[in-house]
N, C-alpha and C positions, 0 to 999 in steps of 0.2 A: 832738291835730287829724289827724285820716284823709284820704285825699287828697279824699273827697267833700263833706266839710264845710267844708275850702277850697278846694271847689271855688266850691259852693252859695255860701258866705261872698263871693269877689271876685266870680260875676256880680250879687248884691243890691248888692252897693256901687259897682257899675257901675249899679245899675237895669235890666239886661238881663231881661228873660225869656228861656226854656231857646232860642225860638229864635230871637232876636235876635241870643244870645254861636252858636251851631249857620251861624248863616247866616254869621255874622264870622271865621269860622274851616271850614267848608265841609262842615259835618256836620247827620245830620236830628236836629232838636227829639228826638226820640227814646232819638238815641243820646244826647242829652248827660245828657236824665234813666235814663240805665240809668248814665254818671257820678256821677251823684248818687243813685244809689240803691245805687253802689258792685257796683251787678249786672255789670259789667264796667269794663274802667278804657280812657285814652286809646295808640294805639302812638306811639312813637316822637315820628315824627315831628307829632299833633296834639298831643304834648303839648309839643314845642319852638315851635310855632303859642301855644299855646293861655299859655307861658313868653313870648315875647312881644305878643301881647295886652293880659294882668297887668302886663307891662312887670315881669317879676318871672324871676333865673335858676332854668335848669329845677333846680340843685338844692334852693334852696326854697322853688318850688312840688311840688317827691314829698318833700321832706322831711316821713320821718314814716309815707310807706307800706311793708305791711305785705308787704313783700314774697312772701314762701310764701302770702299769701291771693290775689296777682295767679298767682301761679303757681298758685294752685289751681283761680281761677275759670279760667285760659286755661284747664289740663286739662280741663276740663269741658268746656269749648265747645270741645274735639276729639274730647272723647269724644258727644258730642249729635247734632256732623256726623258722624263714624265711623256711629254709629248711624244718622240719617238717608240716609250714601249705605247703607248696609245694607236697610233697609225700599225702599231707589229700585229698588235692583239687585233685591232680592227679586221685588219688581211687576212687574218687567220681565222677570224666571225663568217666573214666574207666566204671565205673561200670552201667553208661547211657549209652555211647556204646554199652557192655555188653548186658544191657536190648532192646535195642534195635537191637542188631543184632541177639537175643532171638526170636523177634518179629516176625522180617522179618525171619531168616525160620520157623518159625509156616502160616507164613502167606504164603510163598513158599509152601511148606508140602502140605496147606488145597487146595494151587488154584493148583495145580498141581494132586490131589486127588478129586476134585469137574472137572477138565477136562479131569480126564480119567473115568469119569461117566456120564459125559457129551458123547465123547466120543464111553462107549459099552452104552448108552440111546441110540444112536444117528445112529447106526449099528444097 
């Protein structure tokens, strides 16, 4: 049995909703849902809380977890975070470039207006 299946079974055996389990261990319902869908895994602190809550040893709780799957999901989460950070940095750089271009455009317009006024004034 995989961890997510085991968690669903344990939660349902206690008659808890995902929200209720989340409240008891200090996480959101969405976090419990991700664990149960095998989209992510609890960190060590949450595993300890889960094992205490369900009265299981850590070993019994995590037995049969595919460690490569955990590593892959953790690596994927790191990659997604890195991509998000890159996008945020790019947005910041583009915003700075946009402000610079706007400043140069205003400077150019003002410069042309002054030049035209000087030409008109001198003639």
